[in-house]
N, C-alpha and C positions, 0 to 999 in steps of 0.2 A: 273559502278555498281550502281544500284538503291538502295535507302535507305532500301526498304523492303527486298532486297536480303541480305544486310548487317545485318539487324535485324534477319532474318531467320538463317543466318550463325552462329550467336552468341547466339541464344535463348537456354534456358535450356531444357533438355529432360524431366525434372520433372516439373509438374504443380506447380504454386505458390499457397501458402496457405494463402495469404493475406486476402481473404474474410472470411475464417473460423476464422482466428485470430481476425479480426475486430468484427465479430459476437460474438465470445467468450468474448472479452472485453466489448461489449455492454451488453450481458446477465449477466455478473458478475461484472458490474461496481461498485456496492455498496460495496461488500466485498473486491474488489481490492483496492478501496479507503481506506478502513480501514487498509488493509495490508500495503499499502504504508505509511500511517500515523504512524503505529506502527514501521515500519522499520526505518523511519526517527528519531523517538524518541529513538529507541534503539541505532542507530548510534550516535546520540548526547550524550546520556548517556555514551556510551562506550568512546567517546572522552573526556568527562568531567572527567571520573575516570581513563583514561589511560589504558583501557582494550583492548586487541587484540582479534581478532576472534578466535585464537588458545586457549586463556585462557577461553573465553566464552564457546567454544566447550567443553573444559575439565570440566567446571562447569556443563554443561548440559548433559554431557555424550554422545556427538555426535561428528561428524567430523567437521573440519573447513569448508569443502565444503558445509555441511548442513547449517552452520551459514551464509556462503556467499549467499546461495539461499534465506534464510530468509530475509537477509538485502537488497535484490533486491525489496522486497515489492510486490511479485507476487504469494506468497503462501497463501493458505487458512489456516490460523493458527487456531489451536484448542485452547480452553480455557486452556487446560493442558500446551500447549507450551507457551502461554502468561504468565501463572502463573510461569512456570519455569524461563522464562526470567526475570520476576519481582523479583524472589528470587535471581537469579544470579547477577542481577544488583542493588539490593536493591533500587528498583524504582517502584512506582505504575503506571504502564503503562495506565491502563484504567482510573483511577481517576485523575492522574496528567498530563498525556501526551495527551490523546485524547481530553479531554474537551477544553484546551486552543487552540489546533490546529484547532478545529472546530468552535471556536469563542464563545463558551459558557463559561460563568464565573458565579460562584455562587453569586457574589455581583453585577452583571450587572442587570440593570432594566429589567423587564419582556419584555418590548417592544423591547429591543435591542438584546435579546438572539436569537441565531441561533441553530437549531436542524437539524441533518442530516435526520431525518425521516419525517420532514415536507416539503411538496411541496412548491415551490415558490408561493407566493400569489401576485395577481395583485395589484398594488399600489392604484387603484381606488375603491377597495372594492369587495364585492361578486356579482356575476352575479345572476340575478333573473330569 
C-alpha cells in the first residue's frame, strides 16, 4: 500500500480549520496578548491568596467553567469583567499587573521603558 493510500484512508471527512484559526490569532494578536497577560496575573494572584476557581466564580456570580475559560487567556475581557476580577481578588490588574509584565516601570529611565503601543524602532535611527 502506498503512503498516499494510507493517508487517504485515515483523513478526516471534515476540513481542517487551521488557516482560519491562524488568521484569527493574527487579526486579534494585540487583545489576545492582553488577555493572556491578565490571565497569568489572575492565576498568580489566586495562587498567592489560595483562592480556587470555584470561590472566584462565587464572588463574581458566574460558573467555574466561565472562570476556567477566562484563565485560558483567550477571551476578550470587558472592562466590567476586569473590574470585577480586581474587586474579587483585591488586586489592581491594570495598574499593578500589566505594567510590570510589559516591562514598563514608573521609576525606569525613559530610554528603557517599553510600551505595547509603540512599534519596534530600528537601532540605527530614523529613515530619511
